[in-house]
N, C-alpha and C positions, 0 to 999 in steps of 0.2 A: 871620641870612642877609642877607650885602652886595650890592649891584646885581646883579654879575658873577653869582653864585650863582645870582641869582633867573633873568637871564637864562638862562643854560646848564639848568635847570631847567626851565622854559619852552619849549625848543626839543625836549628829549630826550623828553619827557613833557607830553603838554596838558594831562592830567586832573591832575594830581599837586598845578598850584600850589595850588588851592583845598584839598586834601585837607590838604596842608601848610600851609596857615593859614589857618584857621577862623573866623580873626577878619575877616578878609574876605570869607567865605561868610556870615558875619550880618551884614557891612557891606551887602549885598546890600539893595535893596527887596524888601518883603516878596511882592510880585508873581512878583519873577525867583527870589528864594528857594522860593518855593510850586512854582513850574512845573519847578526842578532837583529838587525832593526829587520830583517827580512823574513825573519823567526817570528818575530815580535805579530809583525804585518798580516804576515799568514798565518796566528793563530788570533788575529783580532778577525779577521775575513772569515773562519774556519767557526768560529763562536757566534756571529753576523748570524751564517750561514746559517747555524743550527737554530736558534733564536727563529730564525724567518721559517726555517722546517716547521718547529713546534705550535707554531703560535699559527701558522697556515692552514697545517691538517688538521687541526681543530674544526675549523669554517669549512673547509670540503668537507669533513664529514656529518656536521650539521645539514647540511645540502642532500646528501644520501641517506641521509634518517628520518622518518622509519620504512619508508614506502619500497626503499632501492632493493637491490639484493647482493647477492657476494660478488658478483664480478663486478657491479657497478664499485662496490667499496676496495677492489684488489685494482682493480684500475684507477680511482684515485690515487692508491697508496705508493704504484709504483715511481710516479717522475719523483718524489720525496727519496725514496729509495737509490734512482738512477743518479741524485744529484750528493747522496753520498758517498759512494766509490764509483769507480771505471767498472763495472758489471758486464761482461761480454752478455749474458744470458739469464733471465728471472723466471722463475716458474714457480706455484703455490701447488701446493700437495696438499687438499683443506681436507676433513674428517665429515663422512656423511651423518644422517642426523642422530644419527644410533651412537657414534662416535666410535664406528668401528674398521671402519677401511678409509687410506687415504686416497685422494683420487687427485691427480696431477693436472693442470692446468693452464693456460699461459694468457695472459691481458694484454694489451697492447699490440700495437707493430714492431714488429722486429725483437721484441725484448724476449719471444721464445726461442729455444732452442732445441731440435731436433733429437740432439744427445743429449736433454736435462729426463727423458723417461728412463733412458740407459743408464746413467748416472743413479737416479733414483733407486734402480733395480738393485745396482752394485751395492748402495749406501745399504738398503734394506738386507741384503743378503750376506753382508758382514757386519752386522750387529750395530752398524758406526750411525744410523738413522735413528736405533733406538736408545744408544747413548744418546742423544742430541735430544732426547725428546727428557731421555732421564734427568739431562744434565740443566734442561731448561736455558742453558744461553750459546749462545755463540760458538759454531762448531767448526773446523776449519777443515778440508783433507785434500791432503796432493796424490792426484793422478799420475798415471807414466806422460801421460801428454803435456806434460809439465803445465796441466791448469790445475787450478786451485779449485775446491766445491765447498762451498758459504753451507750450513745447514744453520737454519734458525728457526729456533720453536715462535709460532703465533697462539698468545695462551693467555687465557685468562688464571684468578688462582683458581686452582682444584680442577683447570681444566682445558688440553693440550685441541686448538680449534683447528689447527695445520703446520704447514712449516715451508718456511719457503730456503727455494733450492735455488740456488746464484754459483755462476762460474767467474772469474778473474783471474787474469793474469801474474800479475806482479801483490807480492801477500803485504809490501808496505805499503799498499792500497788499502790497504784495510789495519790503520792503527787502532788501539785500545779504544782511542775516545770515537773514529767511528763504530766501533761494535757496539758502545754504547748507546750512539744516537741510535744506529739503526734497531739496537732494542725495545728504543723509546716510541720509537715510528714503529713497530710491529705490534707493540703492546694496545698504542690507539688503533692499528687496524683490529687485532682480537677483539675489543672490547666493542668497538662499530662491528665486527660480524656478530659477538654475541649479542646484541642489543636485534639485529634483525634475525636473526635466530629466534630471538624470543618473542620480539614483536609478531614475526610469520605464524610460532606456533600458538600465542594467543587467539589471533584470526582466524587459523583453521579451528582452534577450540571453540571459537566462538559463531562460526559456520554452523561445526558440527551440533551444535547444542540450538542453532535457529532452527536446524535442518529436522533434528530429534522434535523439538515444541512445536515446531510448524505441523510434524505430521499427525505426531499425536493430538495436535487440534482440530486437526482433519478428521481423525479417529473419531475426535470427539465431538466433533460437529455432526459427522455423519451418524455418531449413535444417539445424539439428540434430535434428531430429525426422522433417522431410521428406524423403525425396531428393532429390537438384541436378534431376536427370535427368527422372525417372518421374509426381513429385510424390506416392510412395507412400510411408506411413510408415518411419523407420527402423528398425532391429532393437530400441534401446530400447525407442521408442515402441510399435512391435507390440506388444512382451513387456507393453506395462500393456494395450494391447488386450486380451493373452491373460488377461491376470487379470482384469479386469474379466466378462469370458466365463465364467471358470472360477466366480467368486462368482456367477453368474446359472445357470448352470449345477445349482454347490452347492444353491441357494435353492428352482429348480425340479425337481431331480433328474432332468434330463436331461445329456446328455452332448456332446462336441464332439473335435475334429479338429483335429491340424496335419498340412498338407503342404507339407515342404522342398524345393522341388524345383530341378533346376539343368541348364540347357542343354548336353547334350553337346556337346565338342569346340568349344564359342564359343572359346576363345583362337583358332584357325584362321582365324574370320570378322575377328580384330583385326588377323591377322599377316599373313592375304593382302589383306583389302580396308580395312583400315584402320578406326581408335576409330570416327571419325566413323559411315561406317557403322556398325559397332558399334551405337553408342548413337541411330542411327535403332531397331536391328531392338529393342532392348531396352526401348524405350519402345512399340513395335508388342507387346510381347510383354507390358510391362505393361498396357495397354489390353485385351486380348485375355482376359489372365485375369481382369482386374476385369469383362469384362458378362459374361461367362461361372459367376463363381461371383457373378453379381450375381443371373442367374437364377435361381439354384437357391436360394441360400444364402436364408434366414429373416432376415436382418440386411437384406437390398437396401434393404429400404427407409429404414437410414440412410445408405446411399451416394451421395453425390453426385459428379460427375465430378470436383470440387477437394479431396476427402476421403473418400478409399475407404479405410474404417478395418479392411478386414477382408481385404487383400490389401496385403506389405508386400515391401518391397525390403528384404534382406541384406547386398547390397552385391557388386560385379562384376556374374556370370549368375547371382546365387542369390534365389530370391523365394521365400514364404512365404504360405498361405494358409490361413485359418481359417476352419471349419466347425462351423457348432454345430445340434445336435441328430438329429446323426447317430451311431446306437447298432448298427447293425451294417456291417461289412466289405465286404458288399454291396453296400450303398448307398454306402460311401467309394469301390470301386471304380465307381462308376456316375458318380460325379462326376470321377474321376481320368479317364476316358474322354470323358467329354466335355470336359475339358481338353487331354486329346490333341489328340482331333479338331480344336477349336480351333488347339490350335500346329503340327498338321499341314500346315496349309493355307498355301501358298507364300506368303514374305514378300518383295514385289516393293519393292525399295528399290536406289537409283539406278542404276536399268539391270540391276540381277541379282535372280532370281530362286531364293531360296535354301529349301531345306528344311530344316527343325529336329528335331531330337529330344529328351528331354529324360527324367534319371532324378530318381525324386523318395523321400523317406524320408516312414514317416505314424504319430506315436504320437496316442493317445487318449487323453482325461481320462473316466473314473477309473479304464480301465482300465493305465495302465500311470505314469503317474503326477500329480499333485494340485498342482503350480507352477509355474508358467510357465517359468523355467529351467530344472528338471527335462524340463520335455517337450519344449521345442526342444532339448537337448541329448542325448534319445531319437530325436526327429526325426532329427538331423546323425549318429546313428550309422546309421542306419536309413538316409538319403542314402549314405553313404559306402561303406555294406555293398551298395548297389543300382549305385554305380558299378563294386565292385571286382567284380563278377559280369557284366560286359560293359557296363553302360550300359542306356540306352532301357527300363526300365522303372521299377516301383516298389516298393518292400517296405515294411511294414507289422512296426515293430521288437519285435523279440522277444528277451527276454532272455540269448539263448546272443548275439546281436548283440555283444556288450564289457558289460565291468564299470568303470564310471566311468574310462571311457578320453579323460575331458574336456582339452580343450584350456589350458583353463585351469589345469587341477588339474598336466598338464604343464611349463605354463610359472613354476607356482610353485615348484615343485620345481628348476628349474633357474636359479632366481632366488635359492633359498637359497643355491645351491653357487657362483655367478656372484661373490659379494665373497669369498669364501675361495679361491678359485682366480685373481682378480686379473683378472677381465677386462671389468672396467670400466674405463673411460676418461673424461679428460676433454678435450675439446676448447672453443678459446677463441677467440670473435670479435671482433674489434678494432673500438670502438665511435670515430667520427673527427668533431671538429670542422672542419665544410667551410670555415671564416673561414680558419683557418690550416693543414688538413692535417695538423693533430696528431691523436696518439692521447693520446682522453683519457677514455679509459676501456674493459675489456676485458667480457666475458660467460662464465662458465663454464657448458657446455653437457655434460650427462651421457651418455655412450654406451658399449652395451653389445653386444659382440661374443662371440658362445658360442663353447663348444668345436669347433663345428663351422667355427668361421669367420665367421657372417653374422649381420648389423647387428641388431639389436631393436629397432623401434621404441619413444624414449622414450615414445611417448603407449599402448605396449599395456605394458611393464611398472611405468610409474611409477604407475596406478593400483591395478597389483594389488599394489606394494610398500607403497603407503598402506594396502589395505585388509588384509595382510598386520600388518604391523610393520615391515620389513623397509627400509622410509625410515628409519627413526631411527639403524640403524648405517650406510647409504648417506649418507645425510646427512652423517654424523659423517666419515666416508670424505672426502666431496667437501671439506668444511672443510677436513681438514687438511688433503690434496692444493693446497687454494686455498692455504695459509697457509704452507705450504713452496714455492709457485712463486714465492709473494710475497717470502719471506727470500730467494730466490734472484733476483728482478728489484732488488732493491734495493742486493746488492752488485754487480750491474752497473750501477747506476748510474739504476735505471727509479725512477719513483715515481709510477706511476699504478694506479688503483682497479682493484678485478678483483668483481664481483657474482658472487651465489651467488644462485642459486633456491632458495627456500623454499616447503616446501610447508606446506600447512594444517596438517599434524597435527608435524609436527615444531615450527611456530612456537608451538604450545599446547603442546607439553609443556614440563613442570617448569622440568625442565633446562637448556634448549637454551639460554639465554643466557650460562647460570654455564656450561655448557662450550664452549662459542663464544670466549669469552673465554681461559680456561684455554689453549686451543689458540691463539688469537691471543700471550698473551703468553710460552708455549713457543717462538714461533717469531720472537718481536719482531717480531710484524708492526703496526705505527699503526693506530689506528682509524680514521682518516680514508681507509686505503688498503683499506677490505673496503667491501663495499655489499651490500645485503640486497635482493633482490628478493621483492615479495609480489605474487598476483593480487587483484583486486580481491574476488575470491568467497573467498578467503579471508580478508581484513580485513573482511567484512561480516558476518561469522558469528555473531560476536558485538562488535556497533560498542565498548561502554565497555571492555569485555576489551582490546578491539584496542589502542585506546587507550590502554592502562594499559601495556601490553607494547610500544608499538612507544616507549614515553615514556621507558621504562627501557633500550629500545635505542639510542635518540637522546642520551638522556643520557649516553653511551659515546665520543661523537661517531662511531658508526658510521651510515655513509648510509642510509635508506632509497629503495626506488623504485618504483613502482606500475606489475608488469608489463601489459600488453596494454589499456591503457585504452580503456576504452570500450565493450568486449566483456562486460562486469560490469553489477552495478546498485549501486555507487557512490552514493550521495545527494551531491546538490552542497554541502549542507547539509554535512555529515558531513564531506566530503573535506577540507576547511579545517579540522578540527578537528585531525586526523592530521599528524602529524609528520615529514612527508615532503618527499623534497628531489628526488625526480627523478621525471619521468613519463615513463612511455615510451608511444609512439602503437602502436597494434597495429596489424600488417604489413596486417588485412585492410581498415582504410581508405588505406593507403600503395598497396596495389597499384594502384589507379583513379584518384589524386587527382588526376593529370594529365589525365587524361578524364570523367570521373565528378564531375558538379554537387554531388551529393548529400556524394561523401565528401569533395571540396574542401570544403565548405561544413563541414561535421564537424568534419574535421582543422583547420580557421583557430581553430573555433570553441574545441577543445581547446588549440591553441598561445595563444590569446585568455584560455583560463583559467588555462593553468597561468603562463603570464607575469603574471596579476593577483597569481596567489598563491608570486613569486618561485618559482619550479619551474623544476628544468634541466628540458630537452626531450629527449628519443631518440625520434627516427623507427625505427619497427622495418620489417624488411623490405624496404628500399630495393636497387632490384637495376638502375634505368635513369638515367640522365640528366635526363632528364624531371623523375623526381619532384624528383631533386635539385635542379631547378632553382628547380622550386616550391615548397617545402622553403625554400632559401636567400630565395626572393621573400617570404615571409611569416614570416622572420624566426626560425625552427628549424631551429637551424646542426650540433645532435647527429647524427651518421646510425650507425645498425648496418644491413648487409645485405651482401648479394655485390657489391653495385656497387664498392664497398674490398677486400674481404676475405669466404673463406669461413669458416667456422667451421678453426679448424687446430689440430696438435698441439701439444705441448711446445714440443717441437724448430724445428717452423715456424713458431711464434708467436717465438719469441726471433731467427728470420732475420729474422723480418717488424720487428721492431723493430729489430731491428741496421741495416736496410736503411733506415729510415724511414720 
């Protein structure tokens, strides 16, 4: 090596020369040589310690996450800090959840010193604490007591989580390499603290969401079993009460009776005085019925003002009374006479004094029937006969009054002919992206207009179709019609997904998917243009089977949406396992979302949940601009409801799309 080479080497690498010329190193005096060896050995020990610290701390934090807390994280960090430098005392000033205040705390035995709070106050007062936060680097301050104070931030990008405060005596104990290692350890600590905070935040949000949904489900459950106006049991809930009373009567060998009553000419009150007055009268009738039956009936001990279980409202102005222990018609007559006197007293409502009359039909166990449904049906027949015979009377059921002339049976007969006679129609409701004001989807809605031209509500015939098995051919017809429409839309240049409502009975049918795919192939409909809507209750009947079926559908490229989300009982832990694409927020939450804080909170949480699962969101039942404004502000851009369009016939839909 010539002199110029030696000069260049010394300029670029200060330690390369002794390594390249060992003879020079050997030529050093013995003391200098030992000093250099000691330095290299000490440096090797430092890097070995540094490597051990950085590799060990990650393993330690894995055991602390995600269910740990800040104390556990800091406690795990403390031994590594003590290996870096001989600190006298160590404390941690962590921010609160809002990031506004620092709270000093110590962890471990003997690491915290009572002087640390005073030193922290001094750093804050002198502005040194704020400077250290701003610098995001270790900062050392010399105190009068000949003690050095270290302030080192605990931070992740764009967020300071806290500050390590420590005291030590010799500045040489914390050289630059120690400061760098200290920052690396505290950065690991910061990420661990940040992850724990995020986990706890998500956990709290999930608990809050589950609480809100549980409360709303409880409210919906109460609303489905108790009449909103009178707080009396609905027909379905009342039937369960009748069933339990029949079982008790069977054990005791006693009897019971059902009195189904209807206020005569109540429609005239609504027409002349308005529905508000009519509702007040219905509430008063319910109160008088409950109080009079409570006076007489042995079940009175079960009756509370908020849970009148033996008087029910069946809808409109129809009520039902359950009486137990009555085994003679004369006693039934006496009870009806008591009710009649109570209801014949004038009703003073809104400056009006009204006199009411009622008709009633009576059926008894065990004389007439042993099943709740049958007993109610016979009471309905008797009531109908009482009204036919001039009203303002009651009749005990007699076999001659009618033979199985049940409304459900008649509707079932009509339903069996409806498909053959072409009485079903599909109406289509557009789904709009409010950012672009473009149609992003269409929902197909089944409608039935019978031979007399009357429209039968879907909630009347769909359950009957499912119960009778008619839902399978009806559902196949719906799929055929939607695919036919899609084929027509494609020919006209439209590429808009159409959603089909699928019942639980259809969904679990063995040939459902094969039949769907065959129909799509026949009409040459791409999978991405078909969307299947399932309710929460449908998907939660058998979770694992549902997952398998949904995955099979999803593999075909068909979109899946959950309809009426929030009203069922889907578990959040299961929801993320379902291969779904779209979450439809139920209209019951949307109705008052701009005025009801609870509805707003639930909708906000569902939106956040949908976004976290990367799901498209559609809000149902949107009718007002205030609702649209709220949803836009919360980041829900999919809208379905009368605000943009009512359900349209096929011809009207095509005109709607043409107009843009």
